[in-house]
C-alpha positions, 0 to 999 in steps of 0.5 A: 500500500502507498505511504500516501497518508496526507489528504490533498486538502488538509482537514484542519486549520491550525490558526482556527482556535477558539476558547471555552470557559466555565465558572460560577456566579451569584455566590454559587447560585449559577454556573455558566459556560462561555465560548468564543468560536469566531475563528473555528466558524470562519475557518468552516465558512471559508472551507464550505462556502455556505450561504449566509443563513446556513453559516449562521445556523452552523455557527449556532449549532457548533456553539451549542455543542461546545457549551453542552459538552462539559456542562453535561458530564465531568468526563466528556468524550464526544458530543453531537448536536443534530438539528433535524428540521424540515426547512430548506437547510435540512439536517444540521450536525455539529460535533465536539470532542474532549480535546476541543476538536470541532466540526459541523455540516448541514444538508443544504449549504445553499438553496434558492429563495431565502438568501435574498431575504432577512436571515430568518434562521428559524424559518430556514430550520423549520420544525422537527427535532433537537437531538443530543448524542453523547459519549463519555470517557467512562461510558462508551455506549452513546447516551441519546436524548431529543426534544421537539424544536422550540423555534429553530433558532437553536438557542431557544431549542437548546434551552427547551432541550435542557428543560424537557430532558434534564429538568434544568432551568437555563438561559442561552445566548448564541450568535453568529455574525456574518459580514462581507469579510466573513464571520466576525463573531461566533459563540455564546453563553449558557447559564444554569440555575443550580438547585436552591438558587436565590430569587435575587440571583435569578432576577438579576440574571433575567434583567441582564439578559433582557437588557442585551440587544446585540450579543454578536457586537458584544462578542466582536468588540470585546470577546467573551469577557465583554459578553460575560460581563454584560450577562452576569453584571453584578453577579461576580462571575468566577472562572473555574476552567478553560479549554481551547476549541478548534476546527478540526475534522476527524476524517482520515485516510484509514477510515475512508479506505475501510469504507471503500474496501467494504464495497462489493468487489464489482463496485470496487472495480468501477472505482477510479479515474483514467489515471487509475486513482480514486479520490474521496472527499470528506462530506464534513471538511471537503478534505480529499484523499487519493487511493491507488489501484493497489490500495483498493486491491482486496487480497 
């Protein structure tokens, strides 16, 4: 077999690094997670070239996955968010693992009749299901739970999911802000009321969130610090841990080759171009891998 282990186009962007922070506030009444994933989402946008509304939906879904991973378990492995709407975007899938590697894809990156109008993510997503699949380092069998979409706006769907599936009282702010130059802000904040939380803390949080008008601009201008300061004003947020997040696909030449070799022999014989090579493309990152006739020969 050839020692051709690199894809034609890399599946990662080393500069596309974001940050996830977790902490508490309100004298222990609240716990929070905040993520700035502007660079990972912009890297994905450059690679996939989605329409503006599709880019917003992808960014919000990636933020939801990132915020949920360490909120859900002390021993994270991998978490996937599926937004299964009946709107023109089709299925959205966003993944993040315990090392902070992220990727996302949706069924229809571009579609007619929507991009010229307002960026209505809820209408583009439609009605359907919000599904979370989680693998823990201590529990290899995936845990899967789903609820109906509340609005298709992703942030409201995340809050609805936590309330319905885990009886968690929470608030979520998710944003992806496009501009002619690309994605200038992406990320969000998730806040959970812990058992016994005081009405004073909850009232202060509700007031702060009601006063927020443009979280995309907050994130663009001051990063996660400014978003956190505005949402948790007067609640003295304290950081407990932080993790890098990056856009990096989990595809590999070995995995794709196994899928190829699983095809029936007659199908394998028809695979290949005039040069006797087969080029496979990852649906997530569009990374391309070359396989020779020798690679595809089944012993």
